[in-house]
C-alpha positions, -999 to 999 in steps of 0.1 A, spaced: 282 -239 490 267 -270 489 238 -287 468 205 -293 479 185 -325 468 148 -325 486 137 -358 486 105 -360 469 89 -333 448 46 -338 452 30 -316 476 54 -315 509 85 -315 486 76 -282 473 64 -269 503 99 -278 520 117 -261 486 97 -226 492 105 -231 533 144 -234 523 147 -203 506 142 -189 538 160 -211 567 196 -205 581 221 -213 560 199 -203 525 223 -188 500 256 -185 523 260 -219 532 235 -237 507 215 -237 482 186 -262 463 200 -280 430 169 -302 424 145 -326 433 150 -362 436 114 -379 427 106 -411 403 75 -393 391 91 -376 364 60 -351 358 54 -344 399 62 -309 388 41 -307 352 25 -275 357 36 -261 382 65 -230 379 95 -216 393 106 -246 414 146 -263 406 137 -299 387 132 -332 397 172 -345 383 166 -381 387 148 -410 414 163 -413 450 175 -454 433 189 -439 403 211 -410 418 248 -408 420 260 -385 449 278 -356 438 306 -335 452 291 -312 478 258 -326 476 237 -328 511 203 -341 515 164 -334 533 136 -358 530 108 -344 525 83 -373 525 54 -372 557 49 -406 557 73 -419 583 81 -459 568 89 -441 534 108 -415 546 130 -441 565 133 -465 530 142 -433 507 169 -422 537 188 -454 537 196 -455 502 207 -421 502 226 -431 539 238 -466 519 252 -442 491 271 -425 516 251 -393 511 249 -366 538 217 -353 550 217 -312 567 188 -298 586 164 -269 578 155 -246 604 135 -217 594 147 -184 609 112 -179 626 116 -213 647 124 -208 685 150 -236 697 158 -227 734 191 -236 751 202 -273 752 183 -287 731 201 -310 705 189 -318 671 197 -354 648 207 -347 617 184 -346 586 153 -328 606 130 -301 597 119 -275 621 93 -248 601 80 -216 606 69 -208 640 80 -242 659 91 -237 691 112 -261 712 118 -253 745 146 -258 767 166 -291 775 148 -309 743 166 -344 727 155 -348 692 166 -379 670 174 -382 632 150 -371 606 122 -356 627 99 -333 610 83 -304 629 53 -289 606 45 -249 619 35 -237 646 44 -266 668 49 -257 704 71 -287 721 79 -283 760 105 -287 784 125 -316 787 106 -338 759 126 -364 747 117 -373 705 130 -407 690 140 -406 649 118 -405 618 88 -384 639 65 -366 620 43 -335 638 22 -317 625 9 -283 621 -2 -266 659 6 -300 680 20 -298 712 34 -317 737 39 -309 775 68 -314 794 84 -347 799 66 -361 765 85 -388 758 82 -401 725 91 -432 703 105 -438 668 86 -439 637 59 -414 653 31 -398 637 13 -366 655 -16 -351 639 -27 -311 633 -38 -298 667 -31 -326 688 -26 -325 726 4 -344 746 -9 -339 779 32 -331 804 52 -367 806 28 -391 787 48 -418 764 40 -421 728 56 -452 717 72 -463 690 52 -467 655 17 -453 671 -3 -426 658 -24 -393 673 -52 -385 653 -60 -343 642 -72 -327 673 -65 -353 700 -63 -351 737 -35 -379 749 -38 -377 787 -18 -418 792 9 -444 771 0 -446 739 16 -483 734 34 -488 701 14 -499 668 -18 -482 676 -41 -452 663 -57 -431 692 -79 -404 683 -106 -381 705 -106 -360 734 -98 -382 761 -75 -402 729 -89 -435 723 -75 -467 706 -93 -468 668 -98 -507 655 -99 -512 623 
């Protein structure tokens, strides 16, 4: 039996704690050992959660430990994943029992696939990608590492998404569109053309935002 540690004990960490109880392998392949977070009081006034054991930086990995990173910010996710990887820690995938994954679809390590997510056929997913509930991914989509796709986002067939991309709630990406590295798609946006690296787009049709 593996002992799962959840990186992050804030709001998203609590969501992942609850979700993990309904994931494939819970109780038969893994149990939840605790949280890793440097904010020791993050769970104060919340009931029914496993404890915060230590910070990511200070935690000493034990036999049978496995990890999942419950951080929504793609850059912080990379930072804390790298710390655990440098200690030879092992990450698993959390896949909710209601998620649908079709034939020939490949997931990397450390992925989170929440409830009612649909991953169509022949999809390629990198490492440490999060799919919030009701996300829908079309056929032949390719998604890089450390991406975060929020609730009800939709990617049409043959969309290509780079690394460290955030796609917010209800965004729609038309088929064959390229979303380059470190870009952000705003909530309820409709993307019909390439999103260049490092840019934020918003609207219908989505256009670059300048800050």
